[in-house]
N, C-alpha and C positions, 0 to 999 in steps of 0.2 A: 317654839317660835324663836327666830334669830334674835339675840339680845339687842343688836343694834337697831333692828326694825321695831322691836318692842319699845325701845327708848324713843325712837322717832314718833311712834304712834301715840304714846301716852304722855310724853313730856310736853305740856303746853305752858310751862312757866318760862316765858321767853321775854328778854328785854325788848322794849318797844319805845318809839319816840313819845314825847310828852303830848298830851292832847292840846289842841289849839284850834282857833277858828280856821275853817277850811280843810282840816284834816279829817280822816275817815276813821270811824269806829267799826270794827269788823267782829261780828258775833262769833264766839268760840263754838266749836261743832256741836256741843251738847246743850246748847241753849234750849230750854223747854218752853219759855214764854212765846206763845203764838204770835205776838206782836213783833218779836225780834228774831225768830228762828231763821238762820241763814241770812241775816240782814246786814246791810252795809249802810252806815249812817254818816251823813256829812254834818259836821259841827258848824253851826251858823253863829253861835255865841259861846264863849267860854271865859269864865272869870277865875282869878287866882284862888278864890275860895273853893273852887271846884264846881260851882254852879254852872250848868251848861244847858244848851238847847241844840237840837239837831233834827234832821228829817231823814227817815228811812228812804233810801234811793230806789230800792229794787222790788217793792211789793205793790204790784199793780192792783187797782180796784176794778170793780165791775161798773164803772161809770165813765162817761166821756165828758169833756169840759163843757160842751153845749148843754148838757143836762143840769149843770150847776150854775152856769152863767148865761142869762138870756141874750146878752149882746154877742155871744160867740156864735158864728154861723157855721163853722166847720164841724163835721160830725165824727172826725177820726182822731181826736186828740185824747190820748189816754191820761188818766189821773192816777196818782199813786198815794198810798197811805203813808203819810209822814210819821205817824205814831199815834198813840192812843189819847193824847191830850188835845183839847180844843178842836174836836172833830167838826166844828162849825166854821172853821177858818181855812182859807185857801192861801197857799204859799206857792211861789214859783222861783226856781233857780235857773240861771241862764248864763250864756256866754256872750250876750248881746251888748254889754257895756252901755255906752251913751245912747244907743238906740232906744233904750228904756230909761227916760229921765228919772232921777231919784233912786236908782238902783244902788245898793251898798255892796262894795267889793268885799269878798270873803276869801279870795285866793287869786292866784295868777290866772287871769282871764275867766274868773268865776264870780258871779254876782247873785244877790238875792233881792227879790222884790223890785219895786219901782212903780211908776205910773201905770195904773190898770188900763186906762184908755189907750196908752201907747202900746201896751202888751196886746190888747184886744185888736187894735189896728194891725199889728204885726201878724197875728195868727189868721185873721180874716183875709189878709192880702195873699195868703197861700204860700208864704215863705217857708223854707224847710224848718222842721222842728227837731229832727233827730240830731242830737249833739248840740243843739242850740238852746232849748228850753224844756223844762219838765215841771209838771204841776203836782201839788201835794195837798191833801186834806189832812189836817192835824199835824202834830209834831211830837217829838220825844223830849222829855225834860228831866233834869237831875237837880236836886237841891244841894246846898253846900256840902262838900266832901263826899257826896253819894257816888259820883262817877269815879273819884279817886279810890274809894273803897272797892268798887267793882273792878277797876283795873288791877288793884292789888290782888284780888281774888281770881284774876285771869278770865273774867267774864268777857272781856273785849281785848282785841289787838288794836293797835293804832297804826294806820298807814298814812304815808304822805301822798298828797295829791300830785299826780304826775302829768295828767292830761285832762283839762277841764271838759273838752268835747267828748272824750272817751268816757268820762264819768257819767255823762248824760245819755249813754247808749246801753242797750241790753237791759235785762231784768231777771228777777227770780234767782234760781240756784246758779245759773250760768254766770250771773253777775258776781255772786259771792265767790265762786270758784276762780273766776278771772282775777278778782281782787286779791284773794289769798295767794295765788301763784305769783302775783306781782310783789308780794311782801317778802319774798326771798326764801332761801333754802331752810331757814330755821322754822318756817311755818308749814313746810311740806307735809308734815304728819297730819295736819288738820284735814287735808284732802282725802285721807283714808277713812275718816269717820263718817258713817251713814247718818242722815238726818234723824232717822228713827233707830236707836240703838237696838231695839228688839227685832229689827228686820234681818239681822245676821244670825 
């Protein structure tokens, strides 16, 4: 094997931005946990102690929103698994700003939550959803220093939010690959690793 290619393929100890609200955590290629394999997580809370909360953006569930909320009339709204914690809670991230009163801004043109009645009115009115709003059941959480330890162990890469609407499009592996490509040349080696190391 060419030594330069070998270095590219196996060196995943790469400097990255510090985690912060609105930034993305990108799972390293060999992540074995089914909840986080090839996942991209948006951090919605982060404290200096390292305590953090986020939602997995790209793992679609076999549910639609109308199956979870009786007031929702549309049958085509996909729901994503935000993580293994509090699977009885529904979250939504959006780019709608003041259209949803009470929403909390977590990045440039990116918000979480807000008034559920306003959100329901928006989706029932037939407005576009792609790039505008995405729904999640559950979340991902880290206790004090846990995320910092995982970053030190290269479990995650950290990516900056570049386009909020683009962040709310696509899913699954294509989403992970697109995000890794946007992280620059230093992460290119991640793209050569199969999800299942035994498949090669």
